[in-house]
C-alpha positions in Angstrom: -2.0 50.4 -93.2 0.0 47.2 -93.6 2.6 48.3 -91.0 -0.3 49.0 -88.6 -1.7 45.5 -89.0 1.7 43.9 -88.5 2.2 46.0 -85.4 -1.2 45.0 -84.0 -0.6 41.3 -84.8 2.8 41.4 -83.0 1.2 43.1 -80.0 -1.6 40.5 -79.7 0.9 37.6 -80.1 3.2 39.0 -77.4 0.2 39.6 -75.1 -1.0 36.0 -75.6 2.4 34.5 -74.9 2.7 36.8 -71.8 -0.6 35.5 -70.4 0.3 31.9 -71.1 3.7 32.4 -69.4 2.1 34.0 -66.4 -0.4 31.2 -66.1 2.4 28.7 -66.2 4.4 30.7 -63.6 1.3 30.8 -61.3 0.8 27.0 -61.5 4.5 26.6 -60.7 4.2 29.0 -57.7 1.1 27.1 -56.4 2.9 23.8 -56.7 6.0 25.1 -54.9 3.9 26.6 -52.0 1.9 23.4 -51.6 5.2 21.4 -51.5 6.7 23.7 -48.9 3.5 23.5 -46.8 3.5 19.7 -47.0 7.2 19.5 -46.1 6.9 21.9 -43.1 5.9 20.0 -39.9 4.1 23.1 -38.6 1.7 23.4 -41.5 -0.9 21.2 -43.3 -1.0 21.2 -47.1 -4.3 19.3 -46.8 -6.1 21.9 -44.7 -4.7 24.9 -46.5 -5.8 25.9 -50.0 -3.4 27.7 -52.3 -4.4 29.8 -55.4 -2.0 32.0 -57.4 -2.9 34.8 -59.8 -0.2 37.0 -61.2 2.2 36.0 -58.4 -0.3 36.9 -55.7 -0.9 33.8 -53.5 -4.2 33.5 -51.7 -4.3 31.1 -48.8 -7.6 29.6 -47.6 -9.0 26.9 -45.3 -9.3 26.3 -41.6 -6.5 25.4 -39.2 -6.5 24.8 -35.4 -4.0 27.5 -34.3 -3.0 31.0 -35.0 0.6 29.8 -35.1 -0.2 27.5 -38.0 -1.9 30.3 -39.9 1.1 32.6 -39.4 3.6 29.9 -40.3 1.7 29.2 -43.6 1.9 32.8 -44.5 5.6 32.9 -43.6 6.4 29.8 -45.7 4.4 31.1 -48.6 6.0 34.6 -48.5 9.5 32.9 -48.6 8.7 31.1 -51.8 10.4 32.2 -55.0 8.0 34.0 -57.4 5.5 35.1 -54.7 4.8 38.8 -55.1 2.3 39.0 -52.2 0.4 36.8 -49.8 -3.3 37.2 -49.0 -4.0 35.1 -45.9 -7.7 34.1 -45.7 -7.1 31.1 -43.5 -9.6 30.8 -40.6 -8.5 29.7 -37.1 -10.8 27.2 -35.4 -9.3 25.2 -32.4 -12.0 22.5 -33.0 -11.0 21.9 -36.6 -10.0 18.5 -37.7 -6.4 17.8 -37.4 -5.7 19.8 -34.2 -2.6 18.3 -32.6 -1.1 18.6 -29.2 2.2 20.3 -28.8 4.2 17.1 -28.7 2.9 15.7 -32.0 4.2 17.1 -35.2 2.3 16.5 -38.4 5.4 15.5 -40.4 6.3 12.9 -37.8 2.8 11.4 -37.9 2.9 11.2 -41.7 6.3 9.4 -41.6 5.1 6.9 -39.0 2.0 6.2 -41.1 4.1 5.7 -44.2 6.4 3.3 -42.4 3.5 1.3 -40.9 1.7 1.1 -44.3 4.9 -0.2 -46.0 5.6 -2.7 -43.2 2.0 -4.0 -43.2 2.2 -4.5 -47.0 5.4 -6.4 -46.8 4.3 -8.6 -43.9 1.0 -9.4 -45.6 2.8 -10.1 -48.9 0.2 -8.0 -50.6 1.1 -5.7 -53.5 0.4 -2.0 -52.8 -2.4 -0.9 -55.0 -1.7 1.2 -58.1 -3.8 4.0 -56.6 -1.7 4.1 -53.5 1.5 4.1 -55.5 0.2 6.9 -57.7 -0.8 9.0 -54.7 2.6 8.6 -53.0 4.5 9.5 -56.2 2.4 12.5 -56.9 2.7 13.8 -53.3 6.5 13.4 -53.3 6.7 15.2 -56.7 4.7 18.1 -55.3 6.8 18.2 -52.1 9.9 18.1 -54.2 8.8 20.9 -56.4 8.7 18.8 -59.6 6.1 20.1 -62.0 5.0 19.2 -65.5 4.7 15.5 -65.0 2.0 13.0 -65.7 2.2 9.6 -63.9 0.5 6.4 -64.8 0.7 3.2 -62.7 -0.4 -0.3 -63.8 0.4 -3.4 -61.8 3.2 -1.6 -60.1 4.8 -0.5 -63.4 5.2 3.3 -63.5 5.3 5.5 -66.6 6.3 9.2 -66.2 5.5 11.6 -69.0 5.7 15.3 -69.5 8.1 18.2 -69.6 10.3 19.3 -66.7 12.5 22.4 -66.3 15.9 20.7 -66.1 17.9 17.5 -66.2 18.1 17.6 -62.4 14.3 17.8 -62.1 14.0 14.9 -64.5 16.4 12.8 -62.4 14.6 13.8 -59.2 11.3 12.6 -60.6 12.8 9.3 -61.8 14.4 8.7 -58.4 11.1 9.5 -56.6 9.3 7.0 -58.7 12.0 4.3 -58.4 12.2 4.6 -54.6 8.5 4.5 -53.9 7.3 1.3 -52.2 5.4 -1.1 -54.5 7.0 0.1 -57.7 8.2 -2.7 -59.9 9.6 -0.7 -62.8 9.9 2.9 -64.1 9.7 4.0 -67.7 10.6 7.7 -68.1 9.3 9.6 -71.1 10.1 12.9 -69.5 11.6 15.6 -71.7 13.3 18.9 -70.7 11.5 22.1 -71.7 13.4 24.3 -74.1 14.0 27.8 -72.7 
């Protein structure tokens, strides 16, 4: 009887850790896919929703072209950890964000970032903490850095959480330090033990 109870307890414990691990993996996959969609000039991470369950990624949202829908599926399918892609993206040529062939989304974002930075410097105004936070978080997602919590107060940044490796920790710190408007960075990041 005792052996049976011990066996049951071990089985339940392993199942619980397996579920937690899968949930963590799904969050990491979703973050990687969102980052790749944001980094790809042919797709929009804003217009495309990403949900991952047991390695199966479901894409949703509305895009202006069939090409963008196909590219989103391709980018997702080429992401580590993705077992299968369910593409529920709708195509509507009249959707917000439709661009002409000569205008790339990534180029428009870069120009907007440059103009925002330039305007802030010319006006001598400090970039708001909310804007700094948004930029850092977007760059962390695009860079595939997960497990971080970022706080910004008067341009001073504190990064907390657990990351996968020393390289990921360094990447997060560099992103924070090189973001416009940041005065100082305090890193409280730790590296997850395997």
